[in-house]
C-alpha positions in Angstrom: 76.6 0.2 111.4 79.9 -0.5 113.1 82.5 0.7 110.6 85.5 -0.9 112.5 87.3 -4.0 111.2 85.0 -7.1 111.3 83.6 -9.7 109.0 80.7 -7.5 108.0 82.6 -4.3 107.6 81.7 -3.9 103.9 78.0 -4.1 104.8 78.4 -1.6 107.6 80.2 0.9 105.4 77.4 0.5 102.8 74.8 1.3 105.5 76.8 4.4 106.6 77.0 5.6 103.0 73.3 5.2 102.5 72.5 7.1 105.8 74.9 9.9 104.8 72.9 10.5 101.7 69.6 10.2 103.6 70.8 12.8 106.2 71.9 15.2 103.5 68.4 15.4 101.9 66.8 17.5 104.7 66.0 17.7 108.3 66.4 14.0 109.0 67.5 12.5 112.3 67.8 9.1 114.0 67.5 8.5 117.7 69.2 5.6 119.4 67.9 4.3 122.7 70.3 2.2 124.7 68.6 -0.7 126.5 70.7 -3.5 128.0 69.7 -6.9 126.8 69.6 -8.3 130.3 66.4 -6.2 131.0 64.6 -8.2 128.2 62.4 -5.2 127.4 59.5 -6.1 125.1 60.1 -5.5 121.3 63.7 -4.6 122.0 64.3 -8.1 123.4 62.6 -9.7 120.5 64.7 -7.7 118.0 67.8 -8.6 120.0 67.1 -12.4 119.9 66.3 -12.1 116.1 69.5 -10.4 115.3 71.6 -12.6 117.5 70.3 -15.7 115.8 71.1 -14.4 112.3 74.2 -15.9 110.5 77.2 -13.5 110.3 77.1 -11.0 107.5 80.0 -11.7 105.2 81.6 -9.4 102.7 81.7 -10.2 99.0 85.4 -10.7 99.0 86.2 -12.3 102.3 89.7 -13.3 101.4 90.7 -9.7 100.8 88.8 -8.1 103.6 90.7 -6.2 106.4 89.3 -8.6 108.9 90.7 -11.6 106.9 94.1 -10.0 106.6 94.2 -9.3 110.3 93.4 -12.9 111.1 96.1 -14.1 108.8 98.7 -11.8 110.3 97.7 -12.9 113.8 97.9 -16.6 112.8 101.3 -16.1 111.3 102.7 -14.3 114.4 101.3 -17.0 116.7 102.8 -19.8 114.6 106.2 -18.0 114.5 106.1 -17.4 118.3 105.3 -21.1 119.0 108.0 -22.3 116.7 110.7 -20.0 117.9 109.8 -20.7 121.5 111.0 -24.2 121.1 114.5 -22.7 121.0 115.9 -22.4 124.6 118.0 -19.3 123.6 115.0 -17.5 122.3 112.9 -18.6 125.3 115.5 -17.5 127.8 115.6 -18.6 131.4 113.4 -15.8 132.9 110.2 -16.6 131.1 107.6 -18.5 133.1 106.2 -21.2 130.9 102.5 -21.8 131.5 100.4 -24.7 130.2 96.9 -25.3 129.0 94.9 -28.1 130.6 95.9 -30.3 127.6 99.6 -29.8 128.5 100.4 -27.4 125.6 102.0 -24.0 126.0 99.5 -21.2 126.6 99.0 -19.4 123.3 98.4 -15.7 123.1 96.6 -13.5 120.7 96.3 -9.8 120.2 93.4 -9.5 117.8 90.5 -9.6 120.2 92.2 -9.7 123.6 94.4 -12.6 124.8 94.3 -15.8 126.7 96.2 -14.2 129.5 94.1 -11.1 129.6 90.9 -13.1 129.4 91.9 -15.0 132.5 92.1 -11.9 134.7 88.6 -10.8 133.8 89.7 -7.3 132.7 91.5 -6.4 135.9 94.4 -4.2 134.8 96.2 -4.5 138.2 96.1 -8.3 138.2 97.2 -8.3 134.5 100.1 -6.0 135.2 101.4 -8.2 138.1 100.8 -11.3 135.9 103.1 -9.8 133.2 105.7 -9.0 135.8 105.7 -12.5 137.2 105.8 -14.2 133.8 108.7 -12.0 132.5 110.5 -11.8 135.9 110.6 -8.1 135.4 109.1 -7.2 138.7 109.9 -5.0 141.7 111.5 -7.8 143.7 114.9 -8.4 145.2 116.4 -10.5 142.4 115.4 -7.9 139.8 117.1 -5.2 141.8 120.2 -7.3 142.2 120.3 -8.2 138.5 120.1 -4.6 137.3 122.1 -3.1 140.2 119.2 -1.0 141.4 119.7 0.7 144.8 116.8 -1.1 146.5 116.7 -3.8 149.2 117.1 -7.3 148.0 115.4 -8.8 151.1 111.9 -10.1 151.2 109.4 -8.8 153.7 109.5 -12.2 155.4 113.2 -11.8 156.2 114.8 -14.0 153.5 118.1 -12.2 152.3 117.2 -12.5 148.5 113.6 -12.2 147.3 113.1 -14.3 144.1 110.1 -15.2 142.0 110.3 -18.8 143.1 110.6 -17.8 146.8 107.4 -15.7 146.4 105.5 -18.6 144.9 106.9 -21.4 147.0 108.1 -20.3 150.5 107.2 -16.7 151.4 105.4 -16.6 154.7 103.8 -13.3 153.7 101.7 -14.9 151.0 99.1 -17.6 150.8 100.7 -20.5 148.9 99.0 -22.0 145.9 96.4 -24.5 147.2 98.8 -25.2 150.1 101.4 -26.6 147.6 105.0 -25.6 147.6 105.4 -25.1 143.8 105.5 -22.6 141.1 102.1 -22.1 139.2 101.9 -24.5 136.3 98.7 -23.3 134.6 97.4 -19.8 133.8 94.4 -20.3 136.1 96.7 -21.1 139.0 98.8 -18.0 138.4 95.7 -15.9 138.3 94.4 -17.5 141.5 97.7 -16.8 143.3 97.9 -13.2 142.2 94.2 -12.6 143.0 94.7 -14.2 146.5 97.9 -12.2 147.2 97.4 -8.6 146.0 100.8 -7.6 147.2 102.7 -10.2 145.2 104.8 -8.6 142.4 103.3 -5.2 143.3 105.2 -2.0 143.7 106.8 -1.7 147.1 105.5 0.8 149.5 108.1 3.5 150.0 109.6 3.5 153.5 109.8 6.6 155.7 112.1 9.3 154.5 115.4 9.7 156.3 115.5 12.3 159.0 116.1 15.9 157.6 114.5 15.0 154.3 110.9 16.0 153.5 
């Protein structure tokens, strides 16, 4: 009965239409009881296993379904992104290239969550800092210097210019990646570093206000 875009959307809409007519014929009602599958409650668990093992319900015209068009659009965007990213001018020098375990560039998708988002287990704070570190658009000294922002360029550890590489490789305020002095190479390593160091690439804590200012 989920009318959103998915492979069985046409079937779901047909069910909704049938129920709409059924509800219109009189004092009809349906009661839904939410029971999480992990409780494995009697007949509900049997029904859950039965439905889970059924093959996906497909529409009559899969090639022209909204779900199919969305998948095609996503594939086209990912292919274009991968192709254009081979160009150094498009890639730029600020983007942090991350690899899969097979050595290829980490791919992203926006249809059902992304590879990067999946790695942070739904933590919005870690994901935000991950985006900042990958794009080098973060509240750090080199960013303030680059955009002429009136903030200190120094790192909390005392280094005159706080850069992304310094945070990853040499900052004494952070626990370095597995004890290695290197920039994260894989998406899992970046997640581990950010999860271990919650202050890395986070907003700076405002200092005390000057005397006479409240």
